[in-house]
TIVO-2410 file (N, C-alpha, C; in nm, 3 decimals):
# residues 147
REC num residu      c1      c2      c3 atome chaine
REC   1      M  10.294   2.958  12.857     N      A
REC   1      M  10.250   2.956  13.010    CA      A
REC   1      M  10.171   3.132  13.041     C      A
REC   2      R  10.153   3.181  13.102     N      A
REC   2      R  10.042   3.328  13.119    CA      A
REC   2      R  10.147   3.349  13.233     C      A
REC   3      I  10.199   3.498  13.190     N      A
REC   3      I  10.343   3.490  13.308    CA      A
REC   3      I  10.274   3.660  13.309     C      A
REC   4      A  10.251   3.766  13.448     N      A
REC   4      A  10.182   3.848  13.498    CA      A
REC   4      A  10.352   3.891  13.519     C      A
REC   5      I  10.360   4.069  13.483     N      A
REC   5      I  10.523   4.046  13.554    CA      A
REC   5      I  10.464   4.208  13.554     C      A
REC   6      G  10.539   4.268  13.656     N      A
REC   6      G  10.503   4.415  13.698    CA      A
REC   6      G  10.635   4.495  13.756     C      A
REC   7      A  10.707   4.631  13.800     N      A
REC   7      A  10.810   4.665  13.800    CA      A
REC   7      A  10.770   4.817  13.837     C      A
REC   8      D  10.833   4.908  13.974     N      A
REC   8      D  10.824   5.012  13.979    CA      A
REC   8      D  10.986   5.060  13.906     C      A
REC   9      H  10.996   5.173  13.921     N      A
REC   9      H  11.035   5.255  13.866    CA      A
REC   9      H  11.179   5.205  13.833     C      A
REC  10      G  11.232   5.159  13.979     N      A
REC  10      G  11.369   5.118  13.961    CA      A
REC  10      G  11.422   4.949  13.902     C      A
REC  11      G  11.284   4.896  13.848     N      A
REC  11      G  11.270   4.771  13.791    CA      A
REC  11      G  11.283   4.787  13.680     C      A
REC  12      F  11.167   4.936  13.609     N      A
REC  12      F  11.103   4.930  13.458    CA      A
REC  12      F  11.215   4.899  13.320     C      A
REC  13      D  11.345   4.878  13.315     N      A
REC  13      D  11.470   4.879  13.218    CA      A
REC  13      D  11.467   4.759  13.199     C      A
REC  14      L  11.440   4.669  13.295     N      A
REC  14      L  11.473   4.564  13.307    CA      A
REC  14      L  11.356   4.446  13.276     C      A
REC  15      K  11.281   4.512  13.390     N      A
REC  15      K  11.082   4.468  13.289    CA      A
REC  15      K  11.095   4.462  13.141     C      A
REC  16      S  11.156   4.537  13.082     N      A
REC  16      S  11.127   4.581  12.941    CA      A
REC  16      S  11.223   4.468  12.897     C      A
REC  17      K  11.279   4.457  12.929     N      A
REC  17      K  11.390   4.375  12.828    CA      A
REC  17      K  11.360   4.147  12.887     C      A
REC  18      I  11.363   4.177  12.985     N      A
REC  18      I  11.210   4.027  13.049    CA      A
REC  18      I  11.123   4.011  12.967     C      A
REC  19      I  11.021   4.115  12.916     N      A
REC  19      I  10.944   4.093  12.842    CA      A
REC  19      I  10.968   4.051  12.731     C      A
REC  20      K  11.051   4.088  12.645     N      A
REC  20      K  11.109   4.105  12.539    CA      A
REC  20      K  11.149   3.949  12.472     C      A
REC  21      Y  11.211   3.909  12.649     N      A
REC  21      Y  11.276   3.786  12.571    CA      A
REC  21      Y  11.148   3.719  12.640     C      A
REC  22      L  11.057   3.701  12.703     N      A
REC  22      L  10.992   3.578  12.790    CA      A
REC  22      L  10.881   3.601  12.648     C      A
REC  23      K  10.864   3.706  12.590     N      A
REC  23      K  10.780   3.688  12.442    CA      A
REC  23      K  10.817   3.651  12.283     C      A
REC  24      S  10.934   3.623  12.278     N      A
REC  24      S  11.098   3.544  12.245    CA      A
REC  24      S  11.050   3.378  12.251     C      A
REC  25      K  10.997   3.386  12.410     N      A
REC  25      K  10.982   3.219  12.380    CA      A
REC  25      K  10.864   3.172  12.343     C      A
REC  26      D  10.749   3.270  12.371     N      A
REC  26      D  10.644   3.238  12.336    CA      A
REC  26      D  10.514   3.188  12.416     C      A
REC  27      Y  10.576   3.319  12.564     N      A
REC  27      Y  10.516   3.341  12.648    CA      A
REC  27      Y  10.405   3.459  12.625     C      A
REC  28      E  10.295   3.418  12.694     N      A
REC  28      E  10.220   3.512  12.725    CA      A
REC  28      E  10.237   3.596  12.770     C      A
REC  29      V  10.274   3.717  12.776     N      A
REC  29      V  10.294   3.794  12.937    CA      A
REC  29      V  10.255   3.928  12.951     C      A
REC  30      K  10.176   3.944  13.083     N      A
REC  30      K  10.081   4.041  13.050    CA      A
REC  30      K  10.096   4.149  13.157     C      A
REC  31      D  10.135   4.280  13.103     N      A
REC  31      D  10.229   4.382  13.154    CA      A
REC  31      D  10.122   4.501  13.284     C      A
REC  32      F  10.163   4.456  13.430     N      A
REC  32      F  10.076   4.526  13.549    CA      A
REC  32      F  10.154   4.672  13.595     C      A
REC  33      G  10.269   4.751  13.452     N      A
REC  33      G  10.282   4.872  13.500    CA      A
REC  33      G  10.451   4.824  13.609     C      A
REC  34      C  10.524   4.911  13.660     N      A
REC  34      C  10.497   5.072  13.618    CA      A
REC  34      C  10.527   5.086  13.421     C      A
REC  35      Y  10.451   5.197  13.343     N      A
REC  35      Y  10.497   5.195  13.186    CA      A
REC  35      Y  10.578   5.339  13.223     C      A
REC  36      T  10.605   5.380  13.297     N      A
REC  36      T  10.738   5.481  13.242    CA      A
REC  36      T  10.871   5.480  13.342     C      A
REC  37      P  10.944   5.456  13.332     N      A
REC  37      P  11.097   5.528  13.431    CA      A
REC  37      P  11.026   5.655  13.528     C      A
REC  38      E  10.977   5.677  13.539     N      A
REC  38      E  10.969   5.804  13.587    CA      A
REC  38      E  10.919   5.759  13.789     C      A
REC  39      S  10.963   5.790  13.878     N      A
REC  39      S  11.000   5.753  14.005    CA      A
REC  39      S  10.834   5.743  14.042     C      A
REC  40      C  10.763   5.641  14.115     N      A
REC  40      C  10.659   5.573  14.131    CA      A
REC  40      C  10.655   5.480  14.258     C      A
REC  41      D  10.603   5.409  14.357     N      A
REC  41      D  10.574   5.362  14.457    CA      A
REC  41      D  10.577   5.261  14.414     C      A
REC  42      Y  10.589   5.156  14.479     N      A
REC  42      Y  10.666   5.017  14.407    CA      A
REC  42      Y  10.489   4.952  14.458     C      A
REC  43      P  10.440   4.916  14.554     N      A
REC  43      P  10.327   4.841  14.662    CA      A
REC  43      P  10.214   4.836  14.529     C      A
REC  44      K  10.169   4.899  14.475     N      A
REC  44      K  10.044   4.927  14.354    CA      A
REC  44      K  10.089   4.838  14.271     C      A
REC  45      Y  10.219   4.803  14.198     N      A
REC  45      Y  10.247   4.751  14.134    CA      A
REC  45      Y  10.199   4.536  14.164     C      A
REC  46      G  10.302   4.582  14.269     N      A
REC  46      G  10.364   4.434  14.303    CA      A
REC  46      G  10.208   4.375  14.382     C      A
REC  47      F  10.123   4.466  14.440     N      A
REC  47      F   9.967   4.375  14.507    CA      A
REC  47      F   9.928   4.321  14.348     C      A
REC  48      L  10.001   4.453  14.195     N      A
REC  48      L   9.862   4.402  14.104    CA      A
REC  48      L   9.895   4.248  14.102     C      A
REC  49      V  10.063   4.251  14.065     N      A
REC  49      V  10.071   4.149  13.997    CA      A
REC  49      V  10.077   3.961  14.096     C      A
REC  50      A  10.025   4.037  14.204     N      A
REC  50      A  10.056   3.894  14.313    CA      A
REC  50      A   9.922   3.897  14.375     C      A
REC  51      E   9.804   3.953  14.306     N      A
REC  51      E   9.663   3.935  14.357    CA      A
REC  51      E   9.626   3.890  14.199     C      A
REC  52      A   9.705   3.915  14.035     N      A
REC  52      A   9.686   3.860  13.926    CA      A
REC  52      A   9.720   3.660  14.025     C      A
REC  53      V   9.816   3.652  14.066     N      A
REC  53      V   9.855   3.485  14.058    CA      A
REC  53      V   9.757   3.461  14.175     C      A
REC  54      G   9.750   3.497  14.314     N      A
REC  54      G   9.719   3.426  14.438    CA      A
REC  54      G   9.526   3.451  14.360     C      A
REC  55      K   9.497   3.449  14.304     N      A
REC  55      K   9.332   3.475  14.199    CA      A
REC  55      K   9.311   3.381  14.101     C      A
REC  56      K   9.451   3.301  14.067     N      A
REC  56      K   9.462   3.171  13.979    CA      A
REC  56      K   9.467   3.294  13.831     C      A
REC  57      R   9.458   3.408  13.776     N      A
REC  57      R   9.412   3.425  13.707    CA      A
REC  57      R   9.538   3.436  13.603     C      A
REC  58      F   9.709   3.373  13.685     N      A
REC  58      F   9.778   3.378  13.591    CA      A
REC  58      F   9.840   3.256  13.696     C      A
REC  59      P   9.940   3.170  13.653     N      A
REC  59      P  10.013   3.040  13.700    CA      A
REC  59      P  10.141   3.093  13.761     C      A
REC  60      R  10.193   3.208  13.710     N      A
REC  60      R  10.364   3.284  13.729    CA      A
REC  60      R  10.402   3.452  13.715     C      A
REC  61      G  10.395   3.454  13.836     N      A
REC  61      G  10.436   3.609  13.829    CA      A
REC  61      G  10.570   3.658  13.817     C      A
REC  62      I  10.644   3.809  13.803     N      A
REC  62      I  10.761   3.815  13.816    CA      A
REC  62      I  10.757   3.973  13.823     C      A
REC  63      L  10.845   4.029  13.992     N      A
REC  63      L  10.846   4.155  13.983    CA      A
REC  63      L  10.984   4.167  13.992     C      A
REC  64      I  11.007   4.273  13.983     N      A
REC  64      I  11.180   4.393  14.017    CA      A
REC  64      I  11.084   4.497  14.048     C      A
REC  65      C  11.227   4.521  14.165     N      A
REC  65      C  11.220   4.697  14.219    CA      A
REC  65      C  11.325   4.677  14.228     C      A
REC  66      K  11.472   4.793  14.249     N      A
REC  66      K  11.575   4.796  14.273    CA      A
REC  66      K  11.652   4.709  14.335     C      A
REC  67      S  11.578   4.644  14.517     N      A
REC  67      S  11.587   4.570  14.569    CA      A
REC  67      S  11.628   4.429  14.569     C      A
REC  68      G  11.488   4.455  14.550     N      A
REC  68      G  11.390   4.257  14.520    CA      A
REC  68      G  11.306   4.271  14.698     C      A
REC  69      I  11.351   4.349  14.789     N      A
REC  69      I  11.291   4.368  14.911    CA      A
REC  69      I  11.136   4.374  14.932     C      A
REC  70      G  11.089   4.509  14.930     N      A
REC  70      G  10.958   4.558  14.880    CA      A
REC  70      G  10.865   4.481  14.862     C      A
REC  71      M  10.874   4.487  14.661     N      A
REC  71      M  10.821   4.359  14.599    CA      A
REC  71      M  10.808   4.245  14.685     C      A
REC  72      S  10.917   4.158  14.727     N      A
REC  72      S  10.876   4.090  14.833    CA      A
REC  72      S  10.792   4.103  14.913     C      A
REC  73      I  10.791   4.203  14.961     N      A
REC  73      I  10.714   4.154  15.107    CA      A
REC  73      I  10.604   4.212  15.009     C      A
REC  74      V  10.555   4.239  15.009     N      A
REC  74      V  10.383   4.307  14.904    CA      A
REC  74      V  10.354   4.228  14.926     C      A
REC  75      A  10.453   4.161  14.740     N      A
REC  75      A  10.383   3.991  14.696    CA      A
REC  75      A  10.322   3.928  14.813     C      A
REC  76      N  10.381   3.913  14.907     N      A
REC  76      N  10.374   3.777  14.969    CA      A
REC  76      N  10.252   3.841  15.093     C      A
REC  77      K  10.180   3.968  15.066     N      A
REC  77      K  10.051   3.980  15.153    CA      A
REC  77      K   9.928   3.937  15.061     C      A
REC  78      A   9.985   3.936  14.973     N      A
REC  78      A   9.863   3.865  14.882    CA      A
REC  78      A   9.826   3.688  14.883     C      A
REC  79      R   9.681   3.699  14.888     N      A
REC  79      R   9.640   3.504  14.932    CA      A
REC  79      R   9.648   3.416  14.857     C      A
REC  80      G   9.768   3.366  14.872     N      A
REC  80      G   9.813   3.231  14.750    CA      A
REC  80      G   9.931   3.214  14.681     C      A
REC  81      V  10.003   3.387  14.805     N      A
REC  81      V  10.109   3.401  14.653    CA      A
REC  81      V  10.231   3.320  14.785     C      A
REC  82      R  10.293   3.308  14.692     N      A
REC  82      R  10.451   3.250  14.772    CA      A
REC  82      R  10.583   3.293  14.720     C      A
REC  83      A  10.612   3.439  14.688     N      A
REC  83      A  10.703   3.469  14.648    CA      A
REC  83      A  10.868   3.493  14.668     C      A
REC  84      A  10.974   3.444  14.569     N      A
REC  84      A  11.082   3.402  14.622    CA      A
REC  84      A  11.132   3.549  14.592     C      A
REC  85      L  11.229   3.598  14.658     N      A
REC  85      L  11.337   3.650  14.549    CA      A
REC  85      L  11.480   3.602  14.614     C      A
REC  86      V  11.548   3.620  14.411     N      A
REC  86      V  11.668   3.486  14.398    CA      A
REC  86      V  11.705   3.568  14.345     C      A
REC  87      Y  11.844   3.529  14.366     N      A
REC  87      Y  11.984   3.575  14.300    CA      A
REC  87      Y  12.025   3.505  14.210     C      A
REC  88      N  12.016   3.341  14.182     N      A
REC  88      N  12.143   3.250  14.145    CA      A
REC  88      N  12.017   3.126  14.120     C      A
REC  89      I  12.045   3.102  14.001     N      A
REC  89      I  12.017   2.942  13.918    CA      A
REC  89      I  11.983   2.919  14.051     C      A
REC  90      E  12.073   2.808  14.168     N      A
REC  90      E  12.031   2.739  14.185    CA      A
REC  90      E  11.893   2.754  14.350     C      A
REC  91      D  11.902   2.888  14.410     N      A
REC  91      D  11.780   2.914  14.409    CA      A
REC  91      D  11.629   2.924  14.420     C      A
REC  92      A  11.672   2.965  14.264     N      A
REC  92      A  11.529   2.959  14.201    CA      A
REC  92      A  11.490   2.842  14.162     C      A
REC  93      R  11.561   2.707  14.118     N      A
REC  93      R  11.553   2.594  14.152    CA      A
REC  93      R  11.483   2.559  14.260     C      A
REC  94      S  11.529   2.574  14.394     N      A
REC  94      S  11.529   2.503  14.522    CA      A
REC  94      S  11.349   2.629  14.510     C      A
REC  95      S  11.278   2.732  14.512     N      A
REC  95      S  11.218   2.829  14.538    CA      A
REC  95      S  11.071   2.711  14.504     C      A
REC  96      R  11.061   2.694  14.335     N      A
REC  96      R  10.974   2.601  14.264    CA      A
REC  96      R  10.966   2.473  14.311     C      A
REC  97      E  11.128   2.371  14.338     N      A
REC  97      E  11.139   2.232  14.374    CA      A
REC  97      E  11.067   2.273  14.580     C      A
REC  98      H  11.071   2.318  14.637     N      A
REC  98      H  11.068   2.253  14.765    CA      A
REC  98      H  10.958   2.372  14.846     C      A
REC  99      N  10.969   2.484  14.774     N      A
REC  99      N  10.834   2.556  14.812    CA      A
REC  99      N  10.708   2.673  14.684     C      A
REC 100      D  10.695   2.552  14.586     N      A
REC 100      D  10.585   2.613  14.477    CA      A
REC 100      D  10.579   2.775  14.470     C      A
REC 101      A  10.743   2.798  14.473     N      A
REC 101      A  10.687   2.962  14.441    CA      A
REC 101      A  10.613   3.001  14.334     C      A
REC 102      N  10.469   3.059  14.346     N      A
REC 102      N  10.503   3.159  14.221    CA      A
REC 102      N  10.480   3.285  14.164     C      A
REC 103      V  10.539   3.384  14.270     N      A
REC 103      V  10.621   3.497  14.163    CA      A
REC 103      V  10.765   3.464  14.222     C      A
REC 104      I  10.820   3.508  14.174     N      A
REC 104      I  11.008   3.515  14.154    CA      A
REC 104      I  11.007   3.692  14.135     C      A
REC 105      V  11.124   3.776  14.206     N      A
REC 105      V  11.106   3.939  14.243    CA      A
REC 105      V  11.295   3.911  14.243     C      A
REC 106      F  11.286   4.022  14.137     N      A
REC 106      F  11.502   4.004  14.142    CA      A
REC 106      F  11.487   4.162  14.199     C      A
REC 107      G  11.627   4.195  14.200     N      A
REC 107      G  11.707   4.306  14.258    CA      A
REC 107      G  11.755   4.379  14.135     C      A
REC 108      S  11.704   4.493  14.083     N      A
REC 108      S  11.747   4.537  13.976    CA      A
REC 108      S  11.870   4.576  14.017     C      A
REC 109      R  11.956   4.631  14.105     N      A
REC 109      R  12.082   4.690  14.153    CA      A
REC 109      R  12.178   4.572  14.143     C      A
REC 110      S  12.125   4.441  14.134     N      A
REC 110      S  12.225   4.357  14.175    CA      A
REC 110      S  12.232   4.208  14.036     C      A
REC 111      M  12.142   4.210  13.963     N      A
REC 111      M  12.109   4.157  13.857    CA      A
REC 111      M  12.102   4.235  13.717     C      A
REC 112      N  12.163   4.117  13.671     N      A
REC 112      N  12.094   4.174  13.478    CA      A
REC 112      N  12.043   4.174  13.374     C      A
REC 113      S  12.004   4.180  13.261     N      A
REC 113      S  11.949   4.140  13.167    CA      A
REC 113      S  11.983   3.904  13.125     C      A
REC 114      Y  12.151   3.906  13.126     N      A
REC 114      Y  12.170   3.768  13.101    CA      A
REC 114      Y  12.098   3.723  13.212     C      A
REC 115      K  12.151   3.728  13.297     N      A
REC 115      K  12.112   3.681  13.446    CA      A
REC 115      K  12.031   3.609  13.488     C      A
REC 116      V  11.912   3.744  13.442     N      A
REC 116      V  11.715   3.739  13.513    CA      A
REC 116      V  11.706   3.608  13.421     C      A
REC 117      K  11.756   3.643  13.233     N      A
REC 117      K  11.692   3.563  13.143    CA      A
REC 117      K  11.753   3.418  13.186     C      A
REC 118      K  11.894   3.345  13.284     N      A
REC 118      K  11.951   3.265  13.292    CA      A
REC 118      K  11.799   3.182  13.398     C      A
REC 119      I  11.789   3.225  13.495     N      A
REC 119      I  11.753   3.230  13.618    CA      A
REC 119      I  11.589   3.199  13.616     C      A
REC 120      L  11.555   3.262  13.534     N      A
REC 120      L  11.423   3.294  13.448    CA      A
REC 120      L  11.324   3.170  13.323     C      A
REC 121      D  11.455   3.082  13.272     N      A
REC 121      D  11.443   2.968  13.214    CA      A
REC 121      D  11.477   2.858  13.354     C      A
REC 122      V  11.523   2.827  13.378     N      A
REC 122      V  11.545   2.766  13.500    CA      A
REC 122      V  11.393   2.715  13.591     C      A
REC 123      W  11.330   2.858  13.632     N      A
REC 123      W  11.279   2.873  13.758    CA      A
REC 123      W  11.135   2.828  13.647     C      A
REC 124      L  11.138   2.847  13.551     N      A
REC 124      L  10.991   2.862  13.436    CA      A
REC 124      L  10.958   2.712  13.433     C      A
REC 125      S  11.053   2.641  13.383     N      A
REC 125      S  11.056   2.549  13.348    CA      A
REC 125      S  11.065   2.398  13.499     C      A
REC 126      T  11.097   2.450  13.631     N      A
REC 126      T  11.123   2.427  13.703    CA      A
REC 126      T  10.996   2.330  13.754     C      A
REC 127      R  10.953   2.232  13.781     N      A
REC 127      R  10.775   2.143  13.894    CA      A
REC 127      R  10.856   2.124  14.048     C      A
REC 128      R  10.739   2.134  14.104     N      A
REC 128      R  10.786   2.120  14.248    CA      A
REC 128      R  10.767   1.978  14.319     C      A
REC 129      L  10.875   1.962  14.395     N      A
REC 129      L  10.881   1.861  14.426    CA      A
REC 129      L  10.683   1.803  14.569     C      A
REC 130      G  10.691   1.656  14.529     N      A
REC 130      G  10.598   1.603  14.642    CA      A
REC 130      G  10.638   1.639  14.813     C      A
REC 131      G  10.563   1.495  14.803     N      A
REC 131      G  10.638   1.434  14.934    CA      A
REC 131      G  10.701   1.586  15.053     C      A
REC 132      R  10.761   1.547  15.165     N      A
REC 132      R  10.785   1.625  15.246    CA      A
REC 132      R  10.783   1.788  15.238     C      A
REC 133      H  10.847   1.840  15.036     N      A
REC 133      H  10.788   1.982  15.022    CA      A
REC 133      H  10.682   1.994  15.073     C      A
REC 134      L  10.591   1.884  14.975     N      A
REC 134      L  10.413   1.886  14.939    CA      A
REC 134      L  10.413   1.957  15.077     C      A
REC 135      R  10.384   1.898  15.169     N      A
REC 135      R  10.344   1.903  15.315    CA      A
REC 135      R  10.325   2.012  15.334     C      A
REC 136      R  10.520   2.095  15.336     N      A
REC 136      R  10.538   2.212  15.369    CA      A
REC 136      R  10.491   2.288  15.323     C      A
REC 137      V  10.457   2.312  15.153     N      A
REC 137      V  10.375   2.405  15.153    CA      A
REC 137      V  10.188   2.410  15.186     C      A
REC 138      K  10.198   2.279  15.189     N      A
REC 138      K  10.019   2.275  15.292    CA      A
REC 138      K  10.067   2.344  15.388     C      A
REC 139      Q  10.144   2.300  15.467     N      A
REC 139      Q  10.080   2.418  15.598    CA      A
REC 139      Q  10.122   2.569  15.578     C      A
REC 140      I  10.169   2.592  15.465     N      A
REC 140      I  10.226   2.725  15.461    CA      A
REC 140      I  10.064   2.803  15.452     C      A
REC 141      S   9.980   2.752  15.346     N      A
REC 141      S   9.879   2.790  15.289    CA      A
REC 141      S   9.720   2.753  15.343     C      A
REC 142      D   9.785   2.658  15.543     N      A
REC 142      D   9.675   2.669  15.642    CA      A
REC 142      D   9.728   2.768  15.679     C      A
REC 143      L   9.879   2.778  15.707     N      A
REC 143      L   9.917   2.979  15.844    CA      A
REC 143      L   9.814   3.016  15.797     C      A
REC 144      E   9.826   3.078  15.623     N      A
REC 144      E   9.754   3.163  15.523    CA      A
REC 144      E   9.620   3.230  15.530     C      A
REC 145      A   9.488   3.085  15.532     N      A
REC 145      A   9.362   3.021  15.521    CA      A
REC 145      A   9.380   3.083  15.683     C      A
REC 146      S   9.431   3.067  15.826     N      A
REC 146      S   9.361   3.031  15.985    CA      A
REC 146      S   9.357   3.214  16.000     C      A
REC 147      Q   9.491   3.320  15.885     N      A
REC 147      Q   9.474   3.436  15.920    CA      A
REC 147      Q   9.294   3.521  15.943     C      A
***
């Protein structure tokens, strides 16, 4: 699977660890920045990843900033993106099964690489559910298309 990843300076260190982990699991990872721990603005990197996922150049994306909130807001501005700010395995599973989330967002201030790796293992292997959940995801897509 191909994965787009991005972070601001607050997520730079965690992003580096995630990339190394994913590559060890044979995922193809494209780093959209930032590329140094110097202060930068998160919207640029968040939208680059979200746009790549929304345009289906990558099936999944990962974003990291200090709280995760800013990246979540930015990512959900891109058409076709359903970004979920996740703090535990249960939410990761639910975000895929119920919401077909294609971008996962982490807050580096409250997450460590061990926990993130466990969450990603679940998120990347979980499939969306059909039925009422698929109907609701379609409603989200329809709302987005009406804008």
